[in-house]
Each structure stands twice: as structure tokens, then as C-alpha cells.
Backbone as JSON Lines, residues from 0, in Angstrom:
{"i":0,"aa":"X","n":[-12.06,-5.68,-5.52],"ca":[-13.59,-4.93,-5.22],"c":[-14.41,-4.42,-6.16]}
{"i":1,"aa":"X","n":[-15.8,-4.79,-6.48],"ca":[-16.1,-4.04,-7.69],"c":[-16.15,-2.56,-7.47]}
{"i":2,"aa":"X","n":[-16.4,-1.84,-8.76],"ca":[-16.0,-0.69,-8.9],"c":[-17.07,0.47,-8.07]}
{"i":3,"aa":"X","n":[-18.12,-0.34,-8.53],"ca":[-19.53,0.54,-7.71],"c":[-19.23,0.32,-6.31]}
{"i":4,"aa":"X","n":[-18.98,-0.68,-5.88],"ca":[-19.14,-0.93,-4.26],"c":[-17.83,-0.09,-3.58]}
{"i":5,"aa":"X","n":[-16.86,0.05,-4.76],"ca":[-15.49,0.95,-4.07],"c":[-15.99,2.01,-4.14]}
{"i":6,"aa":"X","n":[-16.87,2.58,-5.19],"ca":[-17.57,4.33,-5.41],"c":[-18.51,4.29,-4.09]}
{"i":7,"aa":"X","n":[-19.14,3.43,-3.83],"ca":[-20.32,3.82,-2.53],"c":[-19.29,3.58,-1.23]}
{"i":8,"aa":"X","n":[-18.28,2.77,-1.32],"ca":[-17.42,2.9,-0.18],"c":[-16.52,4.55,-0.1]}
{"i":9,"aa":"X","n":[-16.08,4.71,-1.1],"ca":[-15.45,6.08,-1.53],"c":[-16.95,7.24,-0.98]}
{"i":10,"aa":"X","n":[-17.86,7.43,-1.12],"ca":[-18.75,8.29,-1.34],"c":[-19.2,8.21,0.5]}
{"i":11,"aa":"X","n":[-19.3,7.28,0.98],"ca":[-19.61,7.57,2.35],"c":[-18.59,7.93,3.37]}
{"i":12,"aa":"X","n":[-16.87,7.32,2.62],"ca":[-16.02,7.82,3.45],"c":[-15.87,9.56,2.83]}
{"i":13,"aa":"X","n":[-16.45,9.97,2.0],"ca":[-16.45,11.36,1.59],"c":[-17.46,11.9,2.86]}
{"i":14,"aa":"X","n":[-18.46,11.7,2.76],"ca":[-19.35,12.12,3.64],"c":[-19.05,12.05,5.75]}
{"i":15,"aa":"X","n":[-18.4,10.78,6.11],"ca":[-17.61,11.35,7.29],"c":[-16.89,11.91,7.18]}
{"i":16,"aa":"X","n":[-16.09,12.26,6.13],"ca":[-14.76,13.87,6.34],"c":[-15.7,15.21,6.78]}
{"i":17,"aa":"X","n":[-16.94,15.07,6.09],"ca":[-17.78,16.67,6.31],"c":[-17.77,17.04,8.08]}
{"i":18,"aa":"X","n":[-18.11,16.27,8.77],"ca":[-18.44,16.38,9.97],"c":[-17.0,16.69,10.85]}
{"i":19,"aa":"X","n":[-16.02,15.84,10.59],"ca":[-14.55,16.21,11.21],"c":[-13.98,17.53,10.57]}
{"i":20,"aa":"X","n":[-14.02,18.0,9.13],"ca":[-14.02,19.41,8.62],"c":[-14.83,19.93,9.52]}
{"i":21,"aa":"X","n":[-15.69,20.03,9.77],"ca":[-16.66,20.98,10.26],"c":[-16.18,21.54,11.25]}
{"i":22,"aa":"X","n":[-15.77,20.62,12.33],"ca":[-15.29,20.51,13.77],"c":[-14.14,21.23,13.86]}
{"i":23,"aa":"X","n":[-13.37,20.93,12.74],"ca":[-11.71,21.58,13.11],"c":[-12.24,23.04,12.49]}
{"i":24,"aa":"X","n":[-13.02,23.22,11.73],"ca":[-13.37,24.91,11.14],"c":[-13.55,25.92,11.94]}
{"i":25,"aa":"X","n":[-14.67,25.05,13.03],"ca":[-15.49,25.71,14.15],"c":[-14.31,26.06,15.36]}
{"i":26,"aa":"X","n":[-13.12,25.33,15.56],"ca":[-12.3,25.22,16.71],"c":[-11.47,26.47,16.14]}
{"i":27,"aa":"X","n":[-11.28,26.54,14.68],"ca":[-10.11,27.23,14.32],"c":[-10.86,28.79,13.62]}
{"i":28,"aa":"X","n":[-11.92,29.01,14.13],"ca":[-12.7,30.33,13.57],"c":[-12.35,31.1,13.9]}
{"i":29,"aa":"X","n":[-11.44,31.5,14.88],"ca":[-10.56,32.58,15.01],"c":[-9.18,33.13,13.86]}
{"i":30,"aa":"X","n":[-9.33,32.13,13.34],"ca":[-8.38,31.95,12.23],"c":[-9.06,32.63,10.92]}
{"i":31,"aa":"X","n":[-8.35,33.02,9.92],"ca":[-8.59,33.28,8.54],"c":[-9.09,32.43,8.25]}
{"i":32,"aa":"X","n":[-10.48,32.52,6.96],"ca":[-11.02,31.28,6.66],"c":[-10.12,30.68,5.78]}
{"i":33,"aa":"X","n":[-9.15,31.29,5.29],"ca":[-8.31,30.48,3.92],"c":[-7.48,29.42,5.11]}
{"i":34,"aa":"X","n":[-6.83,29.66,6.04],"ca":[-5.84,29.43,7.04],"c":[-6.47,28.09,7.62]}
{"i":35,"aa":"X","n":[-7.91,28.28,8.07],"ca":[-8.21,27.15,8.74],"c":[-8.8,26.29,7.67]}
{"i":36,"aa":"X","n":[-8.99,26.4,6.63],"ca":[-9.35,25.38,5.85],"c":[-8.31,24.57,5.42]}
{"i":37,"aa":"X","n":[-7.26,24.95,5.11],"ca":[-5.72,24.8,4.64],"c":[-5.51,23.32,6.27]}
{"i":38,"aa":"X","n":[-5.78,23.87,7.21],"ca":[-5.58,23.07,8.28],"c":[-6.47,21.9,8.33]}
{"i":39,"aa":"X","n":[-7.61,22.04,8.47],"ca":[-8.76,21.3,8.16],"c":[-8.4,19.95,7.05]}
{"i":40,"aa":"X","n":[-8.17,20.36,5.88],"ca":[-7.89,19.66,4.83],"c":[-6.87,18.47,5.4]}
{"i":41,"aa":"X","n":[-5.85,19.64,5.77],"ca":[-4.51,18.41,6.05],"c":[-4.86,17.54,7.25]}
{"i":42,"aa":"X","n":[-5.87,17.79,8.32],"ca":[-5.95,16.91,8.98],"c":[-6.84,15.71,8.73]}
{"i":43,"aa":"X","n":[-7.59,16.09,7.89],"ca":[-8.31,15.01,6.94],"c":[-7.65,14.27,5.81]}
{"i":44,"aa":"X","n":[-7.02,14.68,5.77],"ca":[-5.75,13.92,4.43],"c":[-5.07,13.13,5.96]}
{"i":45,"aa":"X","n":[-4.63,13.46,6.65],"ca":[-3.73,12.54,7.73],"c":[-4.79,11.07,8.12]}
{"i":46,"aa":"X","n":[-6.05,11.5,8.19],"ca":[-7.2,10.74,8.61],"c":[-7.24,9.87,7.49]}
{"i":47,"aa":"X","n":[-7.93,10.53,6.3],"ca":[-8.58,9.41,5.28],"c":[-7.32,9.11,4.46]}
{"i":48,"aa":"X","n":[-6.68,9.36,4.49],"ca":[-5.44,8.56,3.79],"c":[-5.31,7.03,3.82]}
{"i":49,"aa":"X","n":[-5.55,6.91,4.97],"ca":[-5.47,5.22,5.61],"c":[-6.5,4.57,4.82]}
{"i":50,"aa":"X","n":[-7.78,5.14,5.04],"ca":[-9.16,4.77,4.77],"c":[-9.12,4.7,3.42]}
{"i":51,"aa":"X","n":[-8.62,5.56,2.3],"ca":[-8.66,5.36,0.92],"c":[-7.73,4.45,0.56]}
{"i":52,"aa":"X","n":[-6.28,3.98,1.04],"ca":[-5.74,3.04,0.48],"c":[-6.27,1.76,0.71]}
{"i":53,"aa":"X","n":[-7.28,1.68,1.79],"ca":[-7.81,0.3,2.15],"c":[-8.58,0.27,1.18]}
{"i":54,"aa":"X","n":[-9.67,1.37,0.67],"ca":[-10.56,1.05,0.03],"c":[-10.13,0.9,-1.63]}
{"i":55,"aa":"X","n":[-8.98,1.5,-1.86],"ca":[-8.6,1.66,-3.5],"c":[-7.14,0.46,-3.32]}
{"i":56,"aa":"X","n":[-7.31,-0.45,-2.62],"ca":[-6.32,-1.33,-2.54],"c":[-6.95,-2.46,-3.83]}
{"i":57,"aa":"X","n":[-5.74,-2.63,-4.9],"ca":[-6.01,-3.32,-5.87],"c":[-5.45,-4.84,-5.72]}
{"i":58,"aa":"X","n":[-6.58,-5.52,-5.99],"ca":[-6.03,-6.93,-6.0],"c":[-6.22,-7.96,-7.38]}
{"i":59,"aa":"X","n":[-4.99,-7.82,-7.61],"ca":[-4.96,-8.24,-9.39],"c":[-5.61,-9.68,-9.44]}
{"i":60,"aa":"X","n":[-6.25,-9.67,-10.68],"ca":[-6.53,-11.24,-11.13],"c":[-5.39,-11.79,-11.81]}
{"i":61,"aa":"X","n":[-4.62,-10.95,-12.19],"ca":[-3.08,-11.74,-12.82],"c":[-2.08,-11.62,-12.06]}
{"i":62,"aa":"X","n":[-0.9,-12.11,-11.9],"ca":[-0.1,-12.23,-11.26],"c":[0.78,-10.94,-11.82]}
{"i":63,"aa":"X","n":[1.48,-10.29,-10.95],"ca":[2.42,-9.21,-11.65],"c":[4.11,-9.8,-11.2]}
{"i":64,"aa":"X","n":[4.63,-9.87,-12.29],"ca":[5.68,-10.12,-12.18],"c":[6.91,-9.49,-12.05]}
{"i":65,"aa":"X","n":[8.1,-9.84,-11.71],"ca":[9.44,-9.16,-11.81],"c":[10.34,-9.9,-12.61]}
{"i":66,"aa":"X","n":[11.1,-9.5,-13.65],"ca":[11.53,-10.5,-14.38],"c":[13.11,-10.23,-14.45]}
{"i":67,"aa":"X","n":[14.26,-10.7,-14.07],"ca":[15.62,-10.6,-13.72],"c":[16.5,-11.41,-14.96]}
{"i":68,"aa":"X","n":[17.58,-10.54,-15.14],"ca":[18.23,-11.45,-16.33],"c":[19.68,-12.2,-15.25]}
{"i":69,"aa":"X","n":[20.15,-13.53,-15.57],"ca":[21.43,-13.52,-14.87],"c":[21.1,-14.11,-13.47]}
{"i":70,"aa":"X","n":[20.6,-14.86,-13.22],"ca":[20.07,-15.19,-12.06],"c":[20.11,-16.73,-11.5]}
{"i":71,"aa":"X","n":[20.36,-16.98,-10.18],"ca":[20.27,-18.61,-9.82],"c":[18.68,-18.84,-9.33]}
{"i":72,"aa":"X","n":[18.44,-19.92,-10.08],"ca":[17.1,-20.48,-9.63],"c":[17.33,-20.75,-8.15]}
{"i":73,"aa":"X","n":[15.77,-20.17,-7.27],"ca":[16.36,-20.76,-5.9],"c":[15.51,-22.17,-5.86]}
{"i":74,"aa":"X","n":[15.08,-22.65,-6.7],"ca":[14.7,-24.01,-6.68],"c":[15.31,-25.1,-7.18]}
{"i":75,"aa":"X","n":[15.93,-24.97,-8.62],"ca":[16.46,-25.87,-9.12],"c":[17.96,-25.36,-9.4]}
{"i":76,"aa":"X","n":[18.54,-24.13,-8.96],"ca":[19.64,-23.56,-8.82],"c":[20.71,-23.67,-10.17]}
{"i":77,"aa":"X","n":[19.68,-23.11,-11.45],"ca":[20.04,-23.42,-12.6],"c":[20.18,-21.66,-12.88]}
{"i":78,"aa":"X","n":[21.28,-21.52,-13.49],"ca":[21.69,-19.94,-13.61],"c":[20.57,-19.55,-15.37]}
{"i":79,"aa":"X","n":[20.04,-18.64,-15.02],"ca":[19.08,-18.38,-15.91],"c":[18.45,-17.25,-15.74]}
{"i":80,"aa":"X","n":[17.58,-16.64,-17.04],"ca":[16.65,-15.73,-16.62],"c":[15.39,-16.0,-15.28]}
{"i":81,"aa":"X","n":[15.69,-15.13,-14.68],"ca":[14.76,-15.54,-13.28],"c":[13.58,-14.5,-13.27]}
{"i":82,"aa":"X","n":[12.62,-15.4,-12.88],"ca":[11.22,-14.81,-12.4],"c":[10.45,-14.67,-11.0]}
{"i":83,"aa":"X","n":[9.98,-13.7,-10.85],"ca":[9.0,-14.04,-9.44],"c":[8.09,-13.2,-9.51]}
{"i":84,"aa":"X","n":[6.84,-13.88,-8.95],"ca":[5.48,-13.2,-8.71],"c":[5.98,-12.18,-7.29]}
{"i":85,"aa":"X","n":[5.5,-10.98,-7.76],"ca":[5.51,-9.84,-7.08],"c":[4.55,-9.66,-5.94]}
{"i":86,"aa":"X","n":[3.26,-9.88,-6.48],"ca":[1.89,-9.55,-6.28],"c":[0.99,-10.28,-6.86]}
{"i":87,"aa":"X","n":[0.14,-11.07,-6.01],"ca":[-1.38,-11.42,-6.95],"c":[-2.07,-12.07,-6.05]}
{"i":88,"aa":"X","n":[-3.15,-11.27,-5.83],"ca":[-4.34,-11.55,-5.0],"c":[-4.11,-11.15,-3.58]}
{"i":89,"aa":"X","n":[-4.01,-12.27,-2.44],"ca":[-3.94,-11.89,-1.71],"c":[-2.4,-12.05,-1.22]}
{"i":90,"aa":"X","n":[-1.13,-12.41,-1.88],"ca":[0.08,-12.68,-2.17],"c":[0.66,-11.56,-2.54]}
{"i":91,"aa":"X","n":[1.62,-11.19,-1.56],"ca":[1.73,-9.73,-1.94],"c":[3.76,-9.48,-1.07]}
{"i":92,"aa":"X","n":[4.48,-9.46,-1.99],"ca":[6.06,-9.72,-1.86],"c":[6.47,-8.17,-2.18]}
{"i":93,"aa":"X","n":[5.96,-7.27,-2.46],"ca":[6.38,-5.91,-2.98],"c":[7.5,-5.69,-1.75]}
{"i":94,"aa":"X","n":[7.45,-5.77,-0.86],"ca":[9.0,-5.15,0.36],"c":[9.7,-6.54,0.57]}
{"i":95,"aa":"X","n":[9.73,-7.09,-0.05],"ca":[10.47,-8.36,0.13],"c":[11.9,-8.22,0.14]}
{"i":96,"aa":"X","n":[12.68,-8.24,1.39],"ca":[14.17,-7.84,1.35],"c":[15.04,-9.06,0.51]}
{"i":97,"aa":"X","n":[14.48,-10.38,0.51],"ca":[15.32,-10.78,-0.12],"c":[14.47,-11.93,-1.15]}
{"i":98,"aa":"X","n":[14.52,-11.46,-2.67],"ca":[13.2,-11.87,-3.22],"c":[13.74,-12.99,-4.11]}
{"i":99,"aa":"X","n":[12.62,-14.07,-4.2],"ca":[13.37,-15.43,-4.82],"c":[12.69,-15.5,-6.27]}
{"i":100,"aa":"X","n":[14.12,-15.52,-6.79],"ca":[13.99,-15.65,-8.59],"c":[13.8,-17.13,-8.57]}
{"i":101,"aa":"X","n":[13.23,-17.64,-9.76],"ca":[12.99,-18.73,-10.71],"c":[13.11,-18.57,-11.75]}
{"i":102,"aa":"X","n":[13.63,-19.95,-12.17],"ca":[13.73,-20.31,-13.73],"c":[12.59,-20.43,-13.94]}
{"i":103,"aa":"X","n":[11.96,-20.2,-15.32],"ca":[10.56,-20.26,-16.05],"c":[9.91,-21.45,-15.66]}
{"i":104,"aa":"X","n":[10.43,-22.76,-15.18],"ca":[9.7,-23.96,-15.07],"c":[9.68,-24.11,-13.65]}
{"i":105,"aa":"X","n":[10.41,-23.34,-13.1],"ca":[10.18,-23.53,-11.22],"c":[8.9,-22.22,-11.02]}
{"i":106,"aa":"X","n":[8.93,-21.34,-11.77],"ca":[8.28,-20.16,-11.66],"c":[6.8,-20.42,-11.88]}
{"i":107,"aa":"X","n":[6.63,-21.31,-12.64],"ca":[5.38,-22.13,-13.11],"c":[4.87,-22.84,-11.85]}
{"i":108,"aa":"X","n":[5.69,-23.83,-11.64],"ca":[5.2,-24.62,-10.0],"c":[4.57,-23.61,-9.1]}
{"i":109,"aa":"X","n":[5.79,-22.56,-8.91],"ca":[5.21,-21.63,-7.93],"c":[3.88,-21.11,-7.74]}
{"i":110,"aa":"X","n":[3.44,-20.41,-9.07],"ca":[2.64,-19.79,-9.43],"c":[1.54,-20.8,-9.26]}
{"i":111,"aa":"X","n":[1.43,-21.88,-9.63],"ca":[0.23,-22.78,-9.46],"c":[0.3,-22.95,-7.73]}
{"i":112,"aa":"X","n":[1.59,-23.51,-6.9],"ca":[1.28,-23.48,-5.37],"c":[0.62,-22.04,-4.96]}
{"i":113,"aa":"X","n":[0.99,-20.87,-5.58],"ca":[0.29,-20.0,-5.04],"c":[-1.22,-19.83,-5.57]}
{"i":114,"aa":"X","n":[-1.83,-20.33,-6.71],"ca":[-2.91,-20.28,-6.88],"c":[-4.12,-20.9,-6.27]}
{"i":115,"aa":"X","n":[-3.45,-22.28,-5.13],"ca":[-4.51,-22.83,-4.78],"c":[-5.09,-22.11,-3.6]}
């Protein structure tokens, strides 16, 4: 996402937080200003953390690689230095419980397959 688009979405999101904070502050008006503000900001953080996570999700144009010594290639079964693409565009294996490492040649083939 282009920076200007992200910034515009962020500004809109920021303005949407204003009515939520105002409602919470109104409901907590019997408390001290500091306590009510802290509670309102915590509620806002609980809500808008997820929105910000979507807005600022980075999709890289280049693959993020993980490299590991002495692995068995998932494709050709050769013992070698292993490579795996962790994240690239919509491809995301950051939470992969069983990562698949490949030798240099097989990892290039895998990268071409993912790029399609």
C-alpha cells in the first residue's frame, strides 16, 4: 500500500477514535479526569490495535528469507545450507510449524513458483 494511502487511512482511523473516546469519557465523567482518560485510551487501544495492524501490514516486494545450516533439502533431499521464503507479498509462512528448507537450486525453483 502506498504511503499516502496508508497515511490517509490512518488519519480517518484517528478521527473515528474521537467519538469512541468521547462516549467513554462521558460515561466515566464521575471519575477523575486522569483515570477516565486512561480507561478511555485503553478501550481505544483494544479496538484500534486491530485496525492499525491491517493498515500497516507490510507486504514486501522482495522475499524475506530464512537461512539455516546443515538441513536436508525438502525437494532433492541433499544435505546442505537450507533456504526458505518466510514472507513475500501474499505468501506468509511466519507461523509455519514445519518449515520446509531447500537447497539453493530448489529454493530458486520454489521462489519462481510462488512468484506466479
